[in-house]
C-alpha positions in Angstrom: -5.9 8.8 6.9 -4.4 10.3 3.8 -1.4 9.4 1.6 0.1 12.3 -0.3 3.0 12.4 -2.7 4.2 15.2 -5.1 1.1 17.2 -4.2 -1.4 14.5 -5.1 -3.7 12.6 -2.8 -2.9 9.0 -3.6 -5.3 7.4 -1.1 -7.7 8.5 1.6 -9.8 6.4 4.0 -11.2 6.2 7.5 -10.9 2.4 7.3 -7.1 1.8 7.2 -5.5 -1.1 9.0 -2.3 -0.7 11.0 0.2 -3.5 10.5 3.7 -3.2 12.0 3.3 0.6 12.2 2.2 1.1 8.6 -1.2 2.3 7.5 -2.8 -0.1 4.9 -5.5 1.6 2.7 -8.5 -0.4 1.4 -8.1 -1.1 -2.3 -11.1 1.1 -3.2 -9.7 4.1 -1.4 -6.6 4.3 -3.7 -6.5 6.6 -6.7 -5.4 4.0 -9.3 -4.5 6.6 -11.9 -1.3 7.3 -9.9 -0.3 3.6 -9.7 1.9 1.7 -12.2 2.4 -2.0 -11.7 6.0 -3.0 -10.8 7.8 -6.3 -11.3 9.2 -5.9 -7.8 8.3 -8.5 -5.1 9.5 -9.1 -1.6 8.8 -11.8 1.0 7.6 -11.2 4.5 8.0 -14.4 6.6 4.6 -14.1 8.1 2.5 -12.0 5.6 3.7 -13.6 2.4 4.8 -12.2 -0.9 4.3 -8.4 -1.4 3.8 -6.9 -4.8 4.6 -3.2 -5.6 3.4 -0.2 -7.4 5.4 2.7 -8.7 3.8 6.1 -8.2 3.5 8.4 -11.2 2.4 12.0 -10.6 2.7 14.8 -13.1 5.4 12.9 -15.0 7.5 12.2 -11.8 8.1 8.7 -10.7 8.5 7.2 -7.2 9.6 3.6 -7.9 8.1 0.9 -5.7 6.6 3.4 -3.2 3.5 1.4 -2.6 3.1 -2.3 -1.7 0.3 -4.8 -1.1 -0.3 -8.5 -0.5 -2.4 -10.1 -3.3 -2.5 -13.4 -1.5 -1.6 -13.1 2.2 0.1 -16.1 3.8 -2.1 -18.6 5.6 -2.7 -17.5 9.2 -1.6 -13.9 8.6 -5.2 -12.6 8.3 -6.1 -14.2 11.6 -2.9 -12.7 13.1 -3.8 -9.2 11.9 -7.5 -9.7 12.8 -8.6 -8.3 9.5 -8.4 -9.3 5.8 -5.7 -7.1 4.3 -5.7 -8.7 0.9 -4.8 -6.0 -1.7 -4.7 -3.2 0.9 -2.0 -0.7 0.0 0.7 0.7 2.2 3.2 3.5 1.3 6.8 4.6 2.0 9.7 6.3 0.2 8.6 9.9 0.7 4.8 9.4 0.7 3.3 11.4 3.6 0.7 9.4 5.5 -1.3 11.7 7.9 -4.6 12.0 9.6 
């Protein structure tokens, strides 16, 4: 799987996890040079608190276009069947393809 935005490959991996229809990329498969920490956080009732990254490619910003769970809620890893701590998912115009 590959995540592309603004002509840049943001992440690429053969070991993504699908959760609720979203591809989550392993932390080491994400090109960190395109990520900027965000102060945004949201709550999922069963996965816990999500943190966000803003993407920055060639001076263009895509605010909060990536999210991850730094500390998944108790029981959520068992529900998914895989530890998804710090795995990164994308939205807001990021193309995720095989």
